[in-house]
N, C-alpha and C positions, 0 to 999 in steps of 0.2 A: 197601313202604316200610320194614316192620318188619325184613326181611331185609337191606336195604340198611344200616339201622342197626346191626344185629348184625355185618354184614360190616365196617363202618368201625371199629367198637368193636374186634372182633377183630384188625384190620390195626394199630390203634395199640397195643393191648394186648400183642401177640406180635411186634412190630417186623417186619411184613412189608414188603416193598419199597414205597414210595410210589406207584408206577404203580397199584398195586392199591387204595390209598385214593381215587385218581382215579376209578378204575373203578368202585368202588362209590357214589362220589358221581354219576357217570353214571347207574348203576343206579337210584338214588334219584330221579334226573330223570325217568327212564322211568316210574316208578311216581306220581310226583307229577303228571307231564303225563297220564298216563291218568286218574287220578283227576279232574283239573280238566276234561278234555275230556268225560268222562261226566256230569260235574256241570254243565256249561255248555252242551255240544255246539256250541262255538264253533270256527272253523276254526283259528284260531291255536293253540289248545290242542290241536287234532289234530295239528298240525305238531309241537309240542312232544313229544307221546305217541309219534309214530311216528319222527321224526327222531333223537330222543335214543337210540333203539335202534341206529341206524346209527352215531352218534358213540361209543356205549359200545363196539360191537363193534370199532370203530377203534382204540380204546384197547388193547383185548386183541390186536389185531393188531400194534400197535407193541411191546407187551410181549413178544409171542411172537418177532418177527422181528428184534428189536433187540439181544436179549441176546447178550453176547459179541462184539459188533461195535464197529467204531471209532466215534469220535464223530462224524466226517464221515458215516459210513454212517447213524447215528441221526438226524442233522439232515436229510439227504435222504428218509429213510423218513417221518420226522414231517411233513416238508413235502408229501410225495406223498399221505399220507393225509389231510391237512387239505385238499389240492386236491381229492381224490376226494370227501370229505365235502361239500365246497362245490358240486362238480358235482352230486351227488346231491340236495342240498338244492334247488338252482336248478331242476334238470330235473324234480324231482318236483312242485315248486310249479307249473311251467309245464304239465305233463301232467295233475296232479291224478288220477293213476291209481293206485289202491292195488296193482295188479299189478306196476308197476315197483318200488315200494317193496319189496313181499315178494320179488321176484327178487333185488334188491341186496342185502337183508339175508341171505337164504338163501345167495348166492354168498360173501358175506363170512364168515359164519358158518362154512360148510363149508371155507373157506380156511384159517381160523385153527384149526378143530379138527383137519383132517388134518394141518396143519403141526405142532401140538402133539404129535399122536400119533407122527409121524416123530421129532421131536426127544426125545421120551421114550424110544422104543425105543433109538435111536442112542446116547444118553448115559447110560442107566440099566442096560439089560439087559447083564449081564457079558459075553456072548459078542461084543458089538459095540464094547466099550470099546476103548481104544487098548492094543494088546498090550504096546508096549515098556515103557509105565508098570507094567503088571501082572507083566511079568517082573522088574523090578527089585525090586518088592515081594516077590515069592516068592523071592528070593536066599537068604533065611535062613528058618529054621523059624518064628521069630516073625512074620516078615513074611508067611509063607504062611499062617499061622493068621489073622492079621488080614484077609489078602486073602480067605480062605475065609468069615469072618464077614461081611465087606461084600457079598460076592456072595450069601450067603443074605438078607441085610438087603435088598438091592437087589431080589432075586426076590420077596420078600414085598412090598416096596413097589408092584412092577409089578402083582401079583396085585390089590392094593386099587385102584391106580389105574384098571385095566381095569374093576373092579366099579363103581366111581365113574362111570366113563364111561358104562357100559352103563345105569346107572340114570338118570344125567342125561339122555342122549340119548333113552332110552325115555319118559321124562316129557316132555321137549320136543317130541319128534315125535308123541307121543300127543297134546299140546295142538294142535299144528298139524292133526292128523286130525280132531280134534273140531271144531275151527274150520272147516275145509273142509265137513265134513258140516253144520254149522249154516248156512253159507252156501248149501250145496245145497238143503236141506230146511227152510228158514227158515219159510216159512208153515205147513207141517206141525207143526213144533215149537212155533210160536207158539200154533196151535190146541190142540194138547196142554197147554201151559202153562195156558191159559184154563179148560180142562176140569178139571186138577188142582187149580189155585189155589194160593194161599200157604199153607204155606211150601215145599211139596215141588216145586212147579213151578220153583222156583229151579234146582233140579237139572238142569233141561233148559236152563239159559242156557248154551250152547255157548261163546258168546263169552267169558263169565266164566271157564269152565274154561280157556279159550285162555290168558287174561291169568295165571291161577293157575299152570297148568303151564309155560308157557314161562318165566315168572318164577322158577319152583323149579329148572327145568332150567338156566337161566342162572346160578343161584346155585351149582349144582353145579360148572358149568364154571369158574367164577372161583376157586372153592377148589381145583379141580385145577389150574388156572393157577399159584396160589400156592404149592402143594405142589411142582409142577415146578420152580419157580424156585428153592426152596430146595434141590432135589436138584441142580439144575445149577451151584449155588453150593457144592456139596459140604457141605451142612449136613443131610444126612439124620439125622445122630445128635443133632440139635439139635430137630428138630420132628417131630411125629407126627400122623397123622389121628385126629381124635376123632369116632368114628361108631358108636355102640352097635348099631345096627340099621338096615336099609334104610328103616325107617319113621321115622327120624329125619333131622335136618339134619346134614351133616358140617361139620366145621371143622378148620382146620390150627392146631395150637396148640404152643407151645414146651414143650418136655419140661422136667419138673422136674430130672431128672438124666440123664446120658446112659451108659447101661449100658456095661460093657467087653465082656459077653459077650451071646450070644442074639441074637434078632431086635429090630431097632430100627425105630422108626416104625410100629408095628403098631397097627391100630385094633381093640382088643380089646374082645369084648362084656363088659358087666357080668356077673359071676357072683353 
């Protein structure tokens, strides 16, 4: 819930696209639903906890697939995702099988992540950009110098993005791995927790680590999505990734000033 509040605040402060405000509200709903379910152990709260994950991922799916498309395409996409969400909700309520929810969530997440990777490479990596526009800009010496600056800037952005992706996915997949082990060896881990006692026994709460790690991994992905959207809107010179180290939380922020030379959008470490 803290990360959701930080994300909403960052979106409003830095004028990120509204779809990401809605996404962070969905992220907040996931955290709130999880808290209420574990506090009450009521089935309706379990649905809020689990299905809000599907809805938030569908929002990111819309943000990823709708950019640059026509209004009609966006409407059809939105209607399709709403229909898909409704189908998953009703079918999951009918089956009451966690495996179905896990598979649906994993498939949606993989679709959005791989689509975002493709969009990122095609639209940011210099060698994949439209050659015609690049040749026009290189027609003069000044245009060539500016194009070279942009190419170096975009290569640097890609390096940072891939680092962000690697960290986010590692945390997210690590959380799933711990959760799987927790389900497989639940009785053994429970016995160990009783032997160790509080507070150190809490470190063996695999389900808790799953919530923390998947939540942090999802936060990384949303920040990546925000930054990618600004790059697709040709605003690389206006925004940068603020990420002092891999042990801190990343955030996309508006630059105080846009330099005319050097690398832009660099997540530099504090010296």
